[in-house]
N, C-alpha and C positions, 0 to 999 in steps of 0.2 A: 456589815455589808455596806459598801459605798455605793451611792446613787448619783446619777447625773440626769439632767433633762436637756434635750436638744430640740430646737424648733427650726425646721428647715422651711423657709419661705421661698417657694419656687414661683416661676411666672405663671404656672397653671395650677399646681397643687401645692398645698402646704401640709407639713407633717410634724407631729409632735411625738417624741419618743421618751419614755421613762426607762432608763438603762441602769443595770446593776452590775457591780463588780464583786464577785463572791470571794471567799477566802482561798479558793483554788485558782484565783486570777483569771476567771472566765468572765468575759463581758457579754451580757445577755440583754436582749430587749424584753422587758417585762410587759410593756404596754405601748401601743401605737394608735394614733388617731390621724386620719387624713381628711382634709377639707379643700374644696376649690378655693383658690386664692382670689380675694376680693380686690382686683387690680385698682379699681377706682378709689378705694379707701382701705389700705392694708391693715389699718387698726381694727377693722371688723373681724378679719381672720385671726389676728393676733389675740384679741380679747376672747374670741370663741375658744381658741386652743388653750389659753392660759386658764380659763375657767374650769378646764378639765383636770388641772393638776391638784392633787391633794396637798394640803398644807404641810410644809416641812419636808418635801420629797428630795430636795437637793439643789445644787447650783444650776442656773439656767444658762444655756449657750445658744445664741441665734446664729444661723448660717444662711447667707443669701447673697445674690448679686444685684438685687433690686434696690433702687434708691429709696431712702426713707426708712429702711429696716434697721439701720444702725441706731437711729434716733429712737425708734420704737423699743429696741433692745435696752437702750440706756434708761428710758422711761419705765421699763419693766424690771429694772434692777438686774439685768442680764448682761453677759459679755457678748461680743459680736465678732464673727469671723467671716471674711468675704469668701464665697465658695471657690473663686478662682485661685485662692491661696492654699487650698487644701489638697489639690491634685498631686503635686509632687511628693508631699509627705505621705500621702496614701499609697502612691505607687512604690515608694521606697519601703514602706512597711510590708507590702504584699510581695515585693520582688524577692526571688530566690537567687542564689549565686549562679545557678546554671540556667537561668531563664530570663527572657524579657518579660515585661508586664504591660498588658493592654487592658484598659478599663472601658468596657462597652456600656455606654449610657444610652438606654432606649427611651429616655424621658420625652415628654410631649414638646419640649423646646426644639426638638429636631424637626418638627413639622414645618419649620421655616426653611429647611434645607431644600435646595433645588433638586428636582428629580426628572428622570426620563420615563414617561409612561410605559414604554416597552420594557424597560428594565424592572419595573414593578410588576406589570401585568403578567410577565412570563412565569412568575412564581404562584399564580392562582390556579385553583382547580376548577374554575367555572368561567364561561365566556363573559367578556366585558370589553367595552371599547375605550379608546383613549379619552374621549370627552367625559365619559362617566367617571373615570378615574380622576381626571383633573378637577371635576366638580366636587367629588368626594373630598379631596384634600383641600379644596378651596373652602368648603364648609367646616372642615376640621380645624383649619387655621383660624377661622373666625370663632369657633367654639372648641378650643383645644382640650377642655376638661371633660368633654363627652366621651364616655366609654363605649366600646363596641357593643352593639345591640344583638348581634347574631354572629354565627360562625363566618359568614362571608365578610362582614366588616372586620372581624378579627384577622382573617387571612390577608385582607388588603393592608392592614396596619403592620402585620408581620412582614409582608412582602416589601413594604416601604422601608422597614427597619433593616432588612437585608441590603437594600440599595445603599443606604447611607453608612451603615456600619462596615460594609465590606471593604471600604477604602482603607480602614485601619490596618488591614493585612496586606495591602498592596506592596508587592516586591520586597517584603521583609526577608532578611537572611533566614535560611532554613537550617543552619548549623546549630541553632539553639531552640529548645522548646519555648513556648510562650505561655505565661500564666495569664489567663483570662478571667477578669472579674466582671460578671454580667449583672447589670442592675437596671431598674426603672422600667416604666412603660409596659409594653407587652411581654417583657422578659420577667420582671418581678411579678407582674400580674397575670402570668400565664395560667390557664386552667389545667395544664399538663406539662410535667417535666419533659416528656418526649417532644412536645412542640417546641419548647425552648431549646432543647438539644439539637433538633433538626435545623432550627434557625442558625445556630452557631456552626454546625457542621457545614451548612450550605455556603457560609461566607469564608470558611477556611480555604486557603489555596493549596495546590498540589505540594506535598512535602511538609505541610504544617503539622506540628505536634503541639497540642494545647492541653495544659492542665487547667480545667475549667471549674470556677467557683460561682455560686449562684446566690445573689442577695434576695432572700425571701421577703424582706420587710421594707424595701426602698430606703434602706438605712445607710448606704455607703457614703453619701455626702456628709451626713451627720457624724459618722464615725471618723471621717477625715478631719472634721472640725474638732472633735474631741482629741484626736492625735495632736493637732496643732496647738491646742491649749494646754493639755495635760500630758507632759512628757513621760510621766510614769506609766502611761498606757502603751508605750512603745513595745513593752514585753508581754502584753496580754494575750490570752488565748481567746479565740472568737467562738461565740456560742452558736446555737442552732440556726440563727438568722443567716449565717454565712456558710452555705452547704457546699461541700466538695462533690461535684458531679462525676469527677474522674478524668481520665485521659481521652481526648478526642484526637484521632489520627487520620489525617486526610492523605491517603496513599496516592490518589490520582490514577489508580490502575490496580493490577492484581499481582504485585510482587509477593514472594513468600515472606511472611513475617515470623520472627522468632521472639519468644517471651521467656526470659530467664527469671524464674521466681526465687532463685537462690537454692534450689534443690539439686539433686544429682542429674536430672535430665532437663533439657531445654525444650519448651513447647513450640512446635512448628504449627503455623496457622496459614491455611490457603483459603482465599476468598474467590468467589465467582465474580464475573463482570457486573458492575453496578451494584454489588452487594454492600449492605451495611450490617456489620456483625457486632454483637455485644458479648464481651467476656466478663463475667462477674468478678469483681475484686474489691475488697474493702479499702477505705481511705488509708488505713494503716499499712497496707501492703505495698512494698517497694519492688518494682519490677524493671528489668533492663529490656527495653524494646529495641529490636533491630530490624531494618528492612532496607532495600535498595531504593533510593530516591534521587531523581524521578524514576519511575518503574523501569525505563530502558537503560538506566545507568548501572554500571558495575560497582559503583562506589557504595559501600554499606554505611548507613547512618545508625547510630546507637544513641538512645536517650534513656535516662532514668526517670520513670514515671510512677504515679501512684493511682490507686483505684478511687472509688467513691460510690455515690448512690447509683450511678449508671455504669460503674466499673470501667472497662476499656471499650471505647467505641472505635471500630475500624471501618473506615469509609473507602470503598474501592471505586467509587464513582469518578469518572474523568472530570477534571476541573480545567477551565470553568465549566459549569454544568451545561450539558447540551440541551438548552431550552430555548424555545422561540415563542414570542408573544402571539397569541391567537391560534396556535396549533393544538388540535385535540391530542396529538401524540404527546406533547409536552405536558398537558394537563393530566393525562393518564399516568405519566411518569411521577408527577408530584403526588398524586393520590397513592400510588404504589409505595413510594418512599415513606409517606406518612404512616401508612398501614404497617409497613415492615418495622419501622422504629417503634411504633406503639406496641406491636406484638412482642418484639424482643425485650422491650422495657418491662412489660407485664411478666414475661417468663423469668 
């Protein structure tokens, strides 16, 4: 069994992974360690992580965009890859012939992004004012490694994530499905797959069909570095750390949906207004999905999709979501959507 060690030095968190490639060509994360990055002296974090590696575990590879990490890698007898150099190779590895590829990185570095308080606050289930939101993110930018202490803080960070990740889908063509690789921050660290799924559903636009994969281990940047350095990994199968959640379909209304499972009959699905429906389907199941998009159009769209941990999620809510900051009716809608998705995920 071949082994690799990656050390991802981020601006907020640093991560060490011990990775194995088994005889079946499956790349798995055997062990991971996360530490806050000691920005004042990166060597402190590096020494702490390196001390956790058993002797003789394998070659070491550093990945980072921070100054000074390349020298630390060299001093440690490791190779170095700049993080900005791994994205294209990672996207090419993940991309399928019939799909675009979008990597959703919810890491803490996004805290530097500009935001409009109303666009964040409209996704919250509790009352809050703009000044409180701005103060919250002012403190988070000063201490980005701090994790949410309660559900309200988690909601605020998820709402902020919706705000900056949503631009990735802006005005993209709807004639292809999109492969979404979701990683980092409140996505990889989510306490519930249903919460992560609703976050992604909320930022999909009307007519978007997404095949969604979930990075459980915050490992995606390190995997990109391994791909850049070890060309033999271009054909690997990914282990449990990269989980297929299934197909997420943003209908934008209530058109009739048909699912062709390859059997004698085609399944017809009708959704109610604002409904989110889950249809169980394993990751190995290939299905032809058809619907009219946008809902008022007579043009029928068809996509080849697969299932996953959450199967097929059909979202009949109108897009953009009819939410307004500060309105109780909007807060009630968000609560209802959360409960609905948690319920169908459990079932």
